[in-house]
Structure formats: C-alpha cells, structure tokens
All heavy atoms as an XYZ file, in Angstrom:
919
protein
N       0.819     -1.184      0.000
C       0.000      0.000      0.000
C       0.868      1.255      0.000
O       0.409      2.295     -0.442
C      -0.929     -0.001      1.207
C      -1.990     -1.078      1.097
S      -3.318     -1.068      2.321
C      -2.511     -0.726      3.840
N       2.099      1.146      0.504
C       2.972      2.307      0.512
C       3.476      2.648     -0.883
O       3.626      3.811     -1.222
C       4.158      2.068      1.441
C       3.813      1.905      2.927
C       5.057      1.542      3.715
C       3.185      3.170      3.469
N       3.737      1.621     -1.682
C       4.201      1.824     -3.058
C       3.222      1.080     -3.968
O       3.385     -0.112     -4.233
C       5.638      1.294     -3.246
C       6.561      1.904     -2.204
C       6.130      1.599     -4.651
C       7.946      1.296     -2.168
N       2.178      1.744     -4.457
C       1.109      1.051     -5.176
C       1.543      0.367     -6.467
O       0.952     -0.613     -6.874
C       0.087      2.145     -5.472
C       0.576      3.381     -4.851
C       1.933      3.151     -4.314
N       2.566      0.854     -7.121
C       2.921      0.284     -8.422
C       3.913     -0.867     -8.321
O       4.371     -1.370     -9.337
C       3.510      1.389     -9.300
O       4.714      1.864     -8.714
N       4.233     -1.322     -7.113
C       5.273     -2.347     -6.967
C       4.777     -3.728     -7.416
O       5.531     -4.518     -7.941
C       5.840     -2.364     -5.543
C       7.197     -3.016     -5.570
C       4.920     -3.068     -4.588
C       8.055     -2.631     -4.421
N       3.509     -4.040     -7.216
C       2.901     -5.257     -7.725
C       3.576     -6.532     -7.256
O       4.008     -6.663     -6.115
N       3.669     -7.482     -8.190
C       4.228     -8.792     -7.864
C       5.747     -8.803     -7.872
O       6.361     -9.810     -7.549
C       3.699     -9.851     -8.832
C       2.265    -10.207     -8.563
C       1.247     -9.746     -9.383
C       1.928    -11.003     -7.480
C      -0.070    -10.062     -9.134
C       0.615    -11.333     -7.223
C      -0.381    -10.864     -8.050
O      -1.684    -11.178     -7.808
N       6.381     -7.721     -8.229
C       7.836     -7.659     -8.245
C       8.444     -7.932     -6.885
O       9.395     -8.699     -6.759
N       7.861     -7.346     -5.845
C       8.398     -7.547     -4.502
C       8.174     -8.987     -4.042
O       9.011     -9.574     -3.368
C       7.800     -6.529     -3.489
C       8.553     -6.566     -2.156
C       6.343     -6.778     -3.263
C       9.947     -6.038     -2.232
N       7.049     -9.569     -4.443
C       6.788    -10.964     -4.097
C       7.821    -11.878     -4.754
O       8.322    -12.807     -4.131
C       5.374    -11.348     -4.529
C       4.874    -12.711     -4.083
C       4.809    -12.803     -2.571
C       3.508    -12.973     -4.676
N       8.151    -11.589     -5.999
C       9.172    -12.373     -6.703
C      10.528    -12.235     -6.016
O      11.233    -13.224     -5.821
C       9.272    -11.904     -8.169
O       7.994    -12.019     -8.777
C      10.282    -12.721     -8.937
N      10.882    -11.015     -5.641
C      12.152    -10.791     -4.944
C      12.173    -11.546     -3.617
O      13.172    -12.178     -3.264
C      12.396     -9.281     -4.728
C      13.560     -9.028     -3.785
C      12.640     -8.592     -6.059
N      11.066    -11.518     -2.884
C      11.010    -12.227     -1.612
C      11.182    -13.733     -1.804
O      11.922    -14.380     -1.060
C       9.690    -11.932     -0.894
C       9.578    -10.559     -0.262
C       8.177    -10.334      0.298
C      10.617    -10.374      0.821
N      10.509    -14.300     -2.798
C      10.650    -15.735     -3.038
C      12.062    -16.097     -3.488
O      12.594    -17.129     -3.086
C       9.616    -16.237     -4.051
C       8.345    -16.672     -3.382
C       7.199    -15.905     -3.460
C       8.301    -17.848     -2.655
C       6.043    -16.296     -2.834
C       7.146    -18.257     -2.024
C       6.024    -17.477     -2.115
O       4.882    -17.873     -1.485
N      12.682    -15.263     -4.298
C      14.061    -15.515     -4.715
C      14.990    -15.468     -3.501
O      15.878    -16.314     -3.344
C      14.503    -14.512     -5.808
C      15.997    -14.549     -6.026
C      13.765    -14.797     -7.108
N      14.784    -14.503     -2.621
C      15.600    -14.416     -1.408
C      15.378    -15.611     -0.488
O      16.330    -16.138      0.096
C      15.300    -13.115     -0.655
C      15.858    -11.847     -1.264
C      15.357    -10.622     -0.509
C      17.368    -11.879     -1.279
N      14.138    -16.053     -0.358
C      13.839    -17.227      0.468
C      14.526    -18.454     -0.101
O      15.170    -19.224      0.626
C      12.316    -17.447      0.584
C      11.699    -16.380      1.494
C      11.993    -18.835      1.105
C      10.188    -16.370      1.484
N      14.407    -18.673     -1.404
C      15.039    -19.847     -2.020
C      16.556    -19.754     -1.907
O      17.226    -20.753     -1.622
C      14.574    -19.995     -3.486
C      13.098    -20.409     -3.508
C      15.429    -21.000     -4.238
C      12.478    -20.439     -4.874
N      17.134    -18.567     -2.074
C      18.581    -18.396     -1.922
C      19.017    -18.707     -0.489
O      19.999    -19.428     -0.274
C      18.994    -16.975     -2.296
C      20.446    -16.704     -2.028
C      21.431    -17.214     -2.869
C      20.822    -15.974     -0.920
C      22.770    -16.985     -2.606
C      22.159    -15.739     -0.648
C      23.135    -16.240     -1.498
N      18.292    -18.188      0.496
C      18.653    -18.429      1.890
C      18.534    -19.910      2.242
O      19.396    -20.473      2.929
C      17.772    -17.594      2.814
N      17.502    -20.564      1.763
C      17.334    -21.980      2.043
C      18.379    -22.813      1.306
O      18.867    -23.810      1.838
C      15.918    -22.418      1.681
C      14.908    -21.806      2.611
C      13.487    -22.031      2.158
O      13.229    -22.381      1.012
N      12.554    -21.818      3.059
N      18.725    -22.399      0.099
C      19.802    -23.088     -0.631
C      21.131    -22.930      0.085
O      21.916    -23.878      0.163
N      21.401    -21.739      0.616
C      22.631    -21.520      1.386
C      22.635    -22.382      2.638
O      23.667    -22.974      3.001
C      22.765    -20.053      1.755
N      21.496    -22.488      3.306
C      21.365    -23.355      4.484
C      21.681    -24.795      4.112
O      22.429    -25.479      4.813
C      19.953    -23.230      5.049
C      19.646    -24.181      6.171
C      20.206    -23.999      7.421
C      18.774    -25.237      5.978
C      19.913    -24.862      8.464
C      18.479    -26.110      7.012
C      19.046    -25.921      8.253
N      21.132    -25.252      3.005
C      21.409    -26.617      2.558
C      22.870    -26.794      2.179
O      23.467    -27.823      2.447
C      20.509    -26.992      1.382
C      19.381    -27.870      1.802
C      18.232    -27.341      2.352
C      19.465    -29.241      1.676
C      17.194    -28.140      2.755
C      18.436    -30.058      2.067
C      17.306    -29.509      2.610
O      16.298    -30.318      3.009
N      23.450    -25.800      1.528
C      24.858    -25.893      1.148
C      25.769    -25.995      2.355
O      26.771    -26.716      2.336
N      25.432    -25.287      3.415
C      26.254    -25.308      4.624
C      26.053    -26.560      5.465
O      26.937    -26.950      6.229
C      25.960    -24.070      5.479
C      26.370    -22.739      4.864
C      25.833    -21.588      5.699
C      27.882    -22.658      4.733
N      24.905    -27.193      5.327
C      24.608    -28.356      6.167
C      24.516    -29.658      5.380
O      24.006    -30.648      5.892
C      23.286    -28.142      6.929
O      22.232    -27.949      5.985
C      23.371    -26.955      7.857
N      25.005    -29.678      4.154
C      24.928    -30.877      3.313
C      25.768    -31.994      3.914
O      26.922    -31.793      4.273
C      25.403    -30.570      1.904
N      25.189    -33.171      4.029
C      25.909    -34.316      4.580
C      25.915    -35.517      3.633
O      26.662    -36.461      3.868
C      25.326    -34.747      5.943
C      25.572    -33.700      7.000
C      23.844    -35.063      5.847
N      25.109    -35.494      2.587
C      24.984    -36.660      1.712
C      25.416    -36.395      0.277
O      25.087    -37.165     -0.603
C      23.541    -37.165      1.698
C      23.054    -37.623      3.031
N      23.640    -38.644      3.731
C      22.054    -37.176      3.807
C      23.009    -38.825      4.860
N      22.044    -37.939      4.942
N      26.103    -35.337      0.012
C      26.528    -35.049     -1.345
C      25.562    -34.124     -2.059
O      24.442    -33.886     -1.622
N      26.008    -33.607     -3.185
C      25.253    -32.573     -3.902
C      23.940    -33.098     -4.483
O      22.914    -32.432     -4.387
C      26.119    -32.001     -5.014
C      25.516    -30.805     -5.686
C      26.479    -30.187     -6.644
N      27.608    -29.658     -5.917
C      27.899    -28.363     -5.822
N      27.158    -27.505     -6.448
N      28.923    -27.953     -5.142
N      23.934    -34.270     -5.099
C      22.711    -34.790     -5.708
C      21.630    -35.039     -4.660
O      20.488    -34.603     -4.818
C      23.000    -36.074     -6.488
C      21.769    -36.750     -7.097
C      21.137    -35.838     -8.142
C      22.137    -38.088     -7.691
N      21.990    -35.747     -3.577
C      21.015    -36.025     -2.526
C      20.546    -34.745     -1.843
O      19.382    -34.624     -1.470
C      21.575    -37.002     -1.493
C      21.579    -38.410     -1.983
C      22.653    -39.144     -2.364
C      20.440    -39.255     -2.166
N      22.261    -40.388     -2.775
C      20.904    -40.484     -2.659
C      19.079    -39.087     -1.962
C      20.055    -41.548     -2.942
C      18.228    -40.142     -2.240
C      18.729    -41.350     -2.727
N      21.436    -33.782     -1.680
C      21.046    -32.509     -1.068
C      20.092    -31.737     -1.967
O      19.153    -31.107     -1.483
C      22.278    -31.662     -0.770
O      23.014    -32.236      0.273
N      20.304    -31.789     -3.264
C      19.401    -31.110     -4.204
C      18.022    -31.759     -4.182
O      17.000    -31.061     -4.136
C      19.988    -31.142     -5.628
O      21.280    -30.536     -5.610
C      19.093    -30.416     -6.610
N      17.988    -33.070     -4.202
C      16.705    -33.782     -4.124
C      16.007    -33.459     -2.809
O      14.806    -33.165     -2.777
C      16.922    -35.304     -4.283
C      17.393    -35.625     -5.695
C      15.648    -36.072     -3.941
C      17.888    -37.045     -5.876
N      16.750    -33.483     -1.725
C      16.194    -33.176     -0.412
C      15.668    -31.746     -0.356
O      14.616    -31.479      0.224
C      17.255    -33.393      0.665
O      16.762    -33.089      1.934
N      16.396    -30.807     -0.958
C      15.963    -29.407     -0.979
C      14.630    -29.259     -1.692
O      13.717    -28.589     -1.201
C      17.022    -28.531     -1.650
C      16.603    -27.105     -1.825
C      16.692    -26.221     -0.771
C      16.111    -26.655     -3.036
C      16.297    -24.901     -0.922
C      15.715    -25.342     -3.198
C      15.805    -24.467     -2.139
N      14.499    -29.870     -2.861
C      13.261    -29.757     -3.642
C      12.092    -30.376     -2.876
O      11.016    -29.780     -2.760
C      13.431    -30.396     -5.039
C      12.110    -30.499     -5.773
C      14.443    -29.614     -5.856
N      12.307    -31.573     -2.314
C      11.245    -32.236     -1.546
C      10.889    -31.394     -0.321
O       9.712    -31.207     -0.004
C      11.675    -33.663     -1.146
C      10.703    -34.276     -0.154
C      11.807    -34.541     -2.376
N      11.903    -30.875      0.359
C      11.663    -30.067      1.553
C      10.891    -28.801      1.206
O       9.980    -28.405      1.932
C      12.978    -29.714      2.231
C      12.790    -29.192      3.638
O      11.676    -29.059      4.131
N      13.877    -28.895      4.291
N      11.233    -28.157      0.108
C      10.527    -26.935     -0.285
C       9.057    -27.220     -0.547
O       8.178    -26.470     -0.106
C      11.190    -26.303     -1.514
C      10.629    -24.967     -1.863
C      10.966    -23.851     -1.120
C       9.749    -24.818     -2.917
C      10.444    -22.598     -1.430
C       9.226    -23.579     -3.238
C       9.573    -22.470     -2.489
N       8.770    -28.307     -1.239
C       7.380    -28.677     -1.528
C       6.638    -28.997     -0.228
O       5.510    -28.532     -0.013
C       7.328    -29.865     -2.518
C       7.838    -29.415     -3.883
C       5.917    -30.434     -2.621
C       8.112    -30.550     -4.855
N       7.272    -29.778      0.652
C       6.651    -30.103      1.940
C       6.415    -28.849      2.776
O       5.364    -28.685      3.399
C       7.527    -31.082      2.725
C       7.572    -32.512      2.244
C       8.608    -33.286      3.030
C       6.209    -33.159      2.372
N       7.405    -27.971      2.800
C       7.336    -26.762      3.612
C       6.176    -25.869      3.187
O       5.391    -25.412      4.026
C       8.672    -26.032      3.492
C       8.801    -24.757      4.241
C       8.875    -24.596      5.590
C       8.906    -23.453      3.668
N       9.031    -23.269      5.891
C       9.045    -22.545      4.731
C       8.902    -22.972      2.365
C       9.179    -21.185      4.526
C       9.038    -21.613      2.168
C       9.172    -20.746      3.249
N       6.050    -25.621      1.890
C       4.952    -24.784      1.390
C       3.607    -25.449      1.677
O       2.666    -24.798      2.141
C       5.119    -24.501     -0.121
C       3.884    -23.848     -0.698
C       6.345    -23.640     -0.364
N       3.528    -26.753      1.455
C       2.290    -27.483      1.711
C       1.910    -27.421      3.184
O       0.745    -27.196      3.534
C       2.429    -28.948      1.258
O       2.807    -28.969     -0.117
C       1.134    -29.705      1.442
N       2.892    -27.610      4.061
C       2.622    -27.555      5.502
C       2.125    -26.177      5.928
O       1.183    -26.076      6.718
C       3.883    -27.897      6.294
C       4.272    -29.337      6.234
C       5.666    -29.592      6.770
O       6.456    -28.635      6.950
O       5.967    -30.765      7.005
N       2.760    -25.126      5.437
C       2.332    -23.781      5.819
C       0.921    -23.464      5.334
O       0.116    -22.885      6.062
C       3.328    -22.742      5.293
C       4.681    -22.723      5.999
C       5.615    -21.735      5.313
C       4.540    -22.388      7.462
N       0.606    -23.875      4.112
C      -0.739    -23.630      3.573
C      -1.773    -24.450      4.347
O      -2.826    -23.932      4.743
C      -0.792    -23.953      2.062
C      -2.215    -23.986      1.549
C       0.041    -22.949      1.293
N      -1.470    -25.722      4.594
C      -2.404    -26.575      5.332
C      -2.599    -26.085      6.768
O      -3.709    -26.133      7.297
C      -1.918    -28.033      5.331
C      -2.013    -28.701      3.994
C      -3.442    -28.749      3.491
O      -4.383    -29.000      4.235
N      -3.623    -28.504      2.199
N      -1.521    -25.617      7.389
C      -1.624    -25.104      8.751
C      -2.517    -23.870      8.800
O      -3.347    -23.723      9.708
C      -0.234    -24.780      9.299
C      -0.179    -24.354     10.759
C      -0.652    -25.492     11.660
C       1.221    -23.944     11.132
N      -2.370    -22.988      7.825
C      -3.216    -21.793      7.798
C      -4.682    -22.172      7.624
O      -5.557    -21.627      8.287
C      -2.787    -20.840      6.687
C      -3.564    -19.549      6.711
C      -3.079    -18.537      5.688
O      -2.073    -18.795      5.013
O      -3.723    -17.485      5.583
N      -4.958    -23.137      6.757
C      -6.341    -23.577      6.557
C      -6.871    -24.288      7.799
O      -8.039    -24.144      8.148
C      -6.464    -24.489      5.336
C      -6.371    -23.746      4.048
N      -7.333    -22.867      3.619
C      -5.411    -23.746      3.089
C      -6.980    -22.348      2.459
N      -5.807    -22.869      2.112
N      -6.023    -25.059      8.463
C      -6.433    -25.772      9.669
C      -6.766    -24.799     10.804
O      -7.721    -25.000     11.546
C      -5.324    -26.729     10.109
C      -5.583    -27.557     11.356
C      -6.651    -28.599     11.067
C      -4.309    -28.230     11.816
N      -5.971    -23.744     10.920
C      -6.176    -22.776     11.995
C      -7.267    -21.753     11.694
O      -7.683    -21.021     12.587
C      -4.869    -22.034     12.292
C      -3.754    -22.859     12.901
C      -2.499    -22.022     13.052
C      -4.180    -23.440     14.236
N      -7.720    -21.705     10.452
C      -8.726    -20.710     10.067
C      -9.974    -20.853     10.936
O     -10.512    -21.942     11.103
C      -9.100    -20.877      8.596
C      -9.921    -19.747      8.059
C     -10.094    -19.855      6.553
O      -9.499    -20.743      5.935
O     -10.838    -19.043      6.018
N     -10.391    -19.746     11.518
C     -11.560    -19.753     12.388
C     -11.239    -20.037     13.842
O     -12.103    -19.922     14.697
N     -10.009    -20.411     14.147
C      -9.639    -20.689     15.533
C      -9.149    -19.410     16.207
O      -8.921    -18.388     15.576
C      -8.549    -21.766     15.596
O      -7.321    -21.236     15.140
N      -8.954    -19.488     17.504
C      -8.485    -18.322     18.249
C      -7.017    -18.018     17.947
O      -6.547    -16.912     18.179
C      -8.661    -18.556     19.751
O      -7.932    -19.692     20.159
N      -6.293    -18.969     17.389
C      -4.881    -18.772     17.054
C      -4.711    -18.083     15.701
O      -3.714    -17.415     15.478
C      -4.160    -20.142     17.018
O      -4.448    -20.829     18.227
C      -2.672    -19.983     16.881
N      -5.661    -18.238     14.817
C      -5.523    -17.737     13.450
C      -5.372    -16.216     13.385
O      -4.479    -15.708     12.714
C      -6.731    -18.172     12.616
C      -6.578    -17.876     11.169
N      -7.142    -16.766     10.586
C      -5.918    -18.529     10.179
C      -6.852    -16.755      9.300
N      -6.108    -17.810      9.025
N      -6.225    -15.495     14.078
C      -6.189    -14.037     14.001
C      -4.877    -13.457     14.530
O      -4.253    -12.652     13.851
C      -7.376    -13.422     14.720
C      -7.448    -11.915     14.466
C      -8.761    -11.343     14.840
N      -9.640    -10.674     13.962
C      -9.528    -10.382     12.670
N      -8.508    -10.755     12.003
N     -10.431     -9.732     12.016
N      -4.392    -13.837     15.718
C      -3.123    -13.245     16.176
C      -1.927    -13.662     15.328
O      -0.982    -12.893     15.169
C      -2.956    -13.745     17.602
C      -4.143    -14.518     17.949
C      -5.013    -14.640     16.747
N      -1.957    -14.859     14.774
C      -0.812    -15.348     14.013
C      -0.762    -14.744     12.616
O       0.311    -14.383     12.135
C      -0.848    -16.878     13.930
C       0.351    -17.575     13.321
C       1.621    -17.247     14.115
C       0.144    -19.069     13.284
N      -1.900    -14.605     11.958
C      -1.904    -14.184     10.560
C      -2.392    -12.748     10.330
O      -2.175    -12.197      9.261
C      -2.747    -15.142      9.722
C      -2.109    -16.502      9.612
C      -2.541    -17.556     10.395
C      -1.038    -16.712      8.750
C      -1.941    -18.800     10.305
C      -0.432    -17.946      8.659
C      -0.887    -18.988      9.443
O      -0.289    -20.198      9.352
N      -3.057    -12.144     11.294
C      -3.599    -10.803     11.076
C      -3.215     -9.809     12.167
O      -3.919     -8.855     12.413
C      -5.128    -10.851     10.970
C      -5.590    -11.617      9.771
C      -6.172    -12.859      9.906
C      -5.415    -11.098      8.500
C      -6.578    -13.575      8.801
C      -5.824    -11.812      7.385
C      -6.403    -13.042      7.548
O      -6.799    -13.747      6.456
N      -2.102    -10.022     12.833
C      -1.663     -9.127     13.893
C      -0.220     -8.726     13.632
O       0.659     -9.584     13.560
C      -1.794     -9.831     15.244
C      -1.586     -8.893     16.400
O      -0.965     -7.841     16.263
N      -2.098     -9.278     17.554
N       0.024     -7.446     13.483
C       1.374     -6.974     13.196
C       2.331     -7.166     14.365
O       3.537     -7.184     14.179
C       1.348     -5.500     12.801
C       0.730     -5.290     11.437
O       0.665     -6.271     10.667
O       0.300     -4.160     11.146
N       1.826     -7.337     15.565
C       2.698     -7.518     16.724
C       3.328     -8.911     16.756
O       4.382     -9.099     17.346
C       1.908     -7.301     18.011
O       1.389     -6.004     18.055
N       2.673     -9.886     16.151
C       3.160    -11.263     16.202
C       3.552    -11.815     14.838
O       3.607    -13.024     14.654
C       2.100    -12.170     16.822
C       1.750    -11.808     18.241
C       0.498    -11.304     18.558
C       2.680    -11.969     19.253
C       0.187    -10.963     19.863
C       2.374    -11.631     20.556
C       1.130    -11.135     20.855
O       0.825    -10.796     22.138
N       3.840    -10.959     13.872
C       4.192    -11.444     12.539
C       5.453    -12.303     12.563
O       5.612    -13.212     11.767
C       4.369    -10.286     11.562
C       5.627     -9.487     11.773
C       6.787     -9.804     11.088
C       5.663     -8.437     12.681
C       7.946     -9.093     11.301
C       6.815     -7.723     12.893
C       7.959     -8.053     12.199
O       9.109     -7.354     12.413
N       6.341    -12.046     13.506
C       7.595    -12.800     13.603
C       7.349    -14.265     13.925
O       8.184    -15.122     13.626
C       8.516    -12.168     14.648
C       7.887    -12.073     16.009
C       7.124    -11.052     16.494
C       7.952    -13.049     17.045
N       6.708    -11.326     17.767
C       7.204    -12.550     18.132
C       8.559    -14.281     17.166
C       7.054    -13.248     19.319
C       8.408    -14.994     18.352
C       7.663    -14.474     19.406
N       6.201    -14.578     14.524
C       5.896    -15.982     14.816
C       5.779    -16.818     13.542
O       6.126    -17.998     13.542
C       4.596    -16.085     15.619
C       4.682    -15.692     17.080
C       3.297    -15.685     17.705
C       5.609    -16.614     17.836
N       5.316    -16.195     12.455
C       5.228    -16.925     11.183
C       6.607    -17.322     10.691
O       6.807    -18.404     10.154
C       4.516    -16.094     10.131
C       3.022    -16.012     10.377
C       2.392    -15.115      9.393
N       2.637    -13.754      9.890
C       2.136    -12.673      9.358
N       1.377    -12.753      8.307
N       2.393    -11.484      9.869
N       7.597    -16.434     10.876
C       8.961    -16.741     10.464
C       9.566    -17.840     11.340
O      10.256    -18.732     10.844
C       9.837    -15.487     10.503
C       9.433    -14.458      9.500
C       8.765    -13.319      9.900
C       9.692    -14.648      8.155
C       8.383    -12.365      8.975
C       9.309    -13.701      7.222
C       8.654    -12.563      7.629
N       9.294    -17.775     12.630
C       9.783    -18.811     13.546
C       9.150    -20.157     13.189
O       9.840    -21.183     13.103
C       9.496    -18.430     15.014
C       9.785    -19.584     15.949
C      10.298    -17.199     15.412
N       7.856    -20.152     12.965
C       7.151    -21.378     12.591
C       7.691    -21.936     11.279
O       7.955    -23.135     11.168
C       5.650    -21.104     12.478
C       4.785    -22.278     12.047
C       4.837    -23.374     13.097
C       3.361    -21.809     11.841
N       7.882    -21.073     10.292
C       8.431    -21.521      9.007
C       9.827    -22.084      9.161
O      10.161    -23.112      8.565
N      10.657    -21.444      9.972
C      12.009    -21.940     10.208
C      12.024    -23.278     10.922
O      12.808    -24.168     10.589
N      11.144    -23.437     11.902
C      11.060    -24.716     12.616
C      10.600    -25.841     11.693
O      11.146    -26.951     11.733
C      10.114    -24.600     13.810
C      10.623    -23.801     14.993
C       9.522    -23.609     16.028
C      11.830    -24.488     15.619
N       9.606    -25.552     10.871
C       9.138    -26.565      9.922
C      10.239    -26.925      8.927
O      10.443    -28.101      8.611
C       7.888    -26.079      9.180
C       6.607    -26.008      9.990
C       5.503    -25.356      9.183
C       6.186    -27.392     10.457
N      10.955    -25.918      8.425
C      12.019    -26.160      7.446
C      13.122    -27.026      8.058
O      13.558    -28.011      7.456
C      12.581    -24.838      6.941
C      13.621    -25.020      5.898
C      14.975    -25.053      6.081
C      13.421    -25.261      4.508
N      15.610    -25.268      4.900
C      14.680    -25.406      3.920
C      12.287    -25.359      3.728
C      14.832    -25.643      2.560
C      12.459    -25.595      2.375
C      13.721    -25.730      1.811
N      13.585    -26.661      9.248
C      14.682    -27.400      9.895
C      14.247    -28.807     10.276
O      15.011    -29.770     10.113
C      15.169    -26.632     11.116
N      13.034    -28.961     10.769
C      12.533    -30.290     11.130
C      12.422    -31.179      9.896
O      12.815    -32.349      9.924
C      11.162    -30.174     11.828
O      11.293    -29.313     12.959
C      10.657    -31.530     12.273
N      11.887    -30.628      8.809
C      11.803    -31.399      7.563
C      13.191    -31.840      7.105
O      13.373    -32.968      6.660
C      11.154    -30.572      6.455
C       9.677    -30.396      6.644
O       9.062    -31.030      7.480
N       9.102    -29.491      5.884
N      14.170    -30.940      7.202
C      15.523    -31.279      6.763
C      16.096    -32.411      7.604
O      16.717    -33.334      7.080
C      16.449    -30.071      6.820
C      17.841    -30.428      6.283
C      18.776    -29.281      6.305
C      20.116    -29.592      5.697
N      20.645    -30.911      5.811
N      15.904    -32.348      8.906
C      16.402    -33.423      9.780
C      15.770    -34.765      9.423
O      16.465    -35.784      9.346
C      16.125    -33.085     11.245
C      16.952    -31.969     11.842
C      16.435    -31.615     13.237
C      18.418    -32.362     11.894
N      14.464    -34.762      9.203
C      13.771    -36.009      8.850
C      14.245    -36.519      7.494
O      14.532    -37.719      7.332
C      12.235    -35.799      8.871
C      11.507    -36.988      8.272
C      11.765    -35.527     10.285
N      14.363    -35.633      6.510
C      14.826    -36.054      5.187
C      16.276    -36.552      5.226
O      16.608    -37.541      4.574
C      14.679    -34.918      4.177
C      13.243    -34.604      3.769
C      13.180    -33.323      2.955
C      12.642    -35.758      2.992
N      17.142    -35.887      5.990
C      18.525    -36.360      6.133
C      18.571    -37.744      6.760
O      19.355    -38.601      6.350
C      19.360    -35.390      6.962
C      19.793    -34.173      6.182
O      19.655    -34.173      4.933
O      20.276    -33.207      6.816
N      17.712    -37.987      7.748
C      17.651    -39.300      8.383
C      17.192    -40.360      7.386
O      17.784    -41.440      7.284
C      16.713    -39.264      9.594
C      16.542    -40.594     10.252
C      17.545    -41.112     11.054
C      15.394    -41.335     10.053
C      17.393    -42.355     11.652
C      15.230    -42.571     10.641
C      16.226    -43.091     11.457
N      16.143    -40.052      6.628
C      15.621    -41.014      5.644
C      16.659    -41.290      4.561
O      16.887    -42.453      4.194
C      14.299    -40.492      5.026
C      13.193    -40.505      6.079
C      13.893    -41.308      3.808
C      11.917    -39.789      5.657
N      17.308    -40.256      4.064
C      18.344    -40.447      3.038
C      19.508    -41.250      3.608
O      20.048    -42.132      2.936
C      18.818    -39.090      2.481
C      17.703    -38.466      1.637
C      20.081    -39.239      1.640
C      17.960    -37.042      1.223
N      19.881    -40.982      4.848
C      20.938    -41.760      5.499
C      20.572    -43.235      5.595
O      21.412    -44.112      5.360
N      19.316    -43.516      5.933
C      18.854    -44.903      6.002
C      18.901    -45.573      4.629
O      19.311    -46.734      4.507
C      17.427    -44.964      6.567
C      17.305    -44.540      7.996
C      18.022    -45.484      8.929
O      18.003    -46.687      8.751
N      18.693    -44.921      9.916
N      18.496    -44.846      3.611
C      18.526    -45.385      2.243
C      19.962    -45.680      1.825
O      20.258    -46.752      1.291
C      17.853    -44.409      1.254
C      16.350    -44.339      1.511
C      18.138    -44.805     -0.197
C      15.647    -43.231      0.764
N      20.860    -44.743      2.067
C      22.266    -44.937      1.684
C      22.911    -46.070      2.472
O      23.691    -46.847      1.909
C      23.046    -43.634      1.859
C      22.658    -42.496      0.918
C      23.449    -41.239      1.244
C      22.868    -42.898     -0.530
N      22.609    -46.185      3.758
C      23.151    -47.288      4.556
C      22.642    -48.633      4.054
O      23.390    -49.608      3.992
C      22.784    -47.116      6.031
C      23.546    -45.997      6.699
O      24.561    -45.538      6.114
O      23.129    -45.566      7.797
N      21.362    -48.684      3.686
C      20.789    -49.928      3.172
C      21.421    -50.300      1.833
O      21.705    -51.467      1.579
C      19.277    -49.778      3.026
C      18.549    -51.093      2.868
C      17.055    -50.887      2.817
C      16.571    -50.607      4.215
N      15.114    -50.574      4.319
N      21.682    -49.286      0.985
C      22.325    -49.555     -0.308
C      23.756    -50.039     -0.110
O      24.212    -50.945     -0.811
C      22.311    -48.301     -1.175
C      20.928    -47.948     -1.676
C      20.923    -46.648     -2.404
N      21.295    -46.870     -3.789
C      21.622    -45.924     -4.626
N      21.657    -44.661     -4.218
N      21.933    -46.182     -5.869
N      24.477    -49.450      0.853
C      25.851    -49.881      1.133
C      25.874    -51.294      1.672
O      26.725    -52.097      1.304
C      26.523    -48.932      2.130
C      26.926    -47.618      1.536
C      27.582    -46.740      2.588
C      27.855    -45.362      2.050
N      28.406    -44.471      3.080
N      24.935    -51.610      2.572
C      24.874    -52.953      3.140
C      24.544    -53.971      2.060
O      25.121    -55.057      2.013
C      23.832    -53.000      4.257
N      23.632    -53.607      1.172
C      23.250    -54.505      0.085
C      24.414    -54.697     -0.890
O      24.688    -55.802     -1.331
C      22.022    -53.965     -0.637
C      21.556    -54.847     -1.758
N      21.012    -56.085     -1.532
C      21.578    -54.677     -3.100
C      20.721    -56.642     -2.701
N      21.054    -55.798     -3.669
N      25.111    -53.626     -1.195
C      26.270    -53.714     -2.111
C      27.392    -54.506     -1.452
O      28.105    -55.251     -2.121
C      26.734    -52.327     -2.498
N      27.563    -54.378     -0.142
C      28.616    -55.093      0.573
C      28.344    -56.600      0.584
O      29.273    -57.401      0.421
N      27.105    -57.019      0.753
C      26.798    -58.444      0.749
C      26.883    -59.010     -0.655
O      27.230    -60.172     -0.840
C      25.385    -58.713      1.310
O      24.432    -57.987      0.555
C      25.318    -58.335      2.777
N      26.623    -58.225     -1.679
C      26.718    -58.700     -3.051
C      28.193    -58.922     -3.425
O      28.492    -59.819     -4.203
C      26.095    -57.686     -4.003
N      29.111    -58.145     -2.877
C      30.515    -58.308     -3.185
C      31.136    -59.522     -2.496
O      32.133    -60.043     -2.935
C      31.309    -57.046     -2.761
C      30.973    -55.875     -3.664
O      30.528    -56.058     -4.775
N      31.189    -54.670     -3.148
N      30.524    -59.986     -1.398
C      31.064    -61.121     -0.673
C      30.810    -62.437     -1.387
O      31.531    -63.403     -1.209
C      30.470    -61.185      0.742
C      30.870    -60.038      1.665
C      30.131    -60.182      2.988
C      32.357    -60.024      1.905
N      29.778    -62.510     -2.202
C      29.445    -63.779     -2.860
C      30.145    -63.941     -4.170
O      30.793    -63.188     -4.723
C      27.933    -63.875     -3.098
O      27.507    -62.754     -3.862
C      27.226    -63.949     -1.788
C-alpha cells in the first residue's frame, strides 16, 4: 500500500531471497553429497509450502488464526514457525536419506562377498 505500483515484483524478490537463503542453508549443512542434497531441498521446499498452507487452513476460524496471521505484533511468529518446519523437515529427510544410503551400502557389501 505504501508503493502502489510495486505489484508482484516484490513478491518475486522475496521468493528468490527465500530460495537463496534456504539453498545456502542446505549448502552449509549438506551431509549426503550434492545430488542427494538437491533432491532433499526440492522435496523439503514442496513439503514446507504445503505444511504452511495446510496449517493456515487448519487454523482458520480458531483463536490462534487471528493473532498469528492478522496481527502486526506477532508477525515474527510466522517466520519462527516456518524456520522450525524447514529445519525439522531437513532433519527427517537427512535421516531417511541416510537410512537409504546405509541400506544400499549394506546390500552392495553383501553382493561383493558372494
């Protein structure tokens, strides 16, 4: 409302910054290599957006919805919630990928013994 002609440009910039920040987070915390980290990033991004949208719909009409989504004093809670969901998803995906890689190594190791 302060700059009426800005339109969707600012939204695009915000999404680019979010994806860059999350990509940097993944780059700094990668434990399974570039390919697995890229796959994990894409899956995590899809899960994260879905979770945030579903949470907003779930809370709609509740006493939590108005302070969380329509109160300027608590807008930071949305960022905290988004960060917690993102980090939790990453931990779960890293665990699942680790299990998959361990199972593949164990399977490859038994195939080499015969």
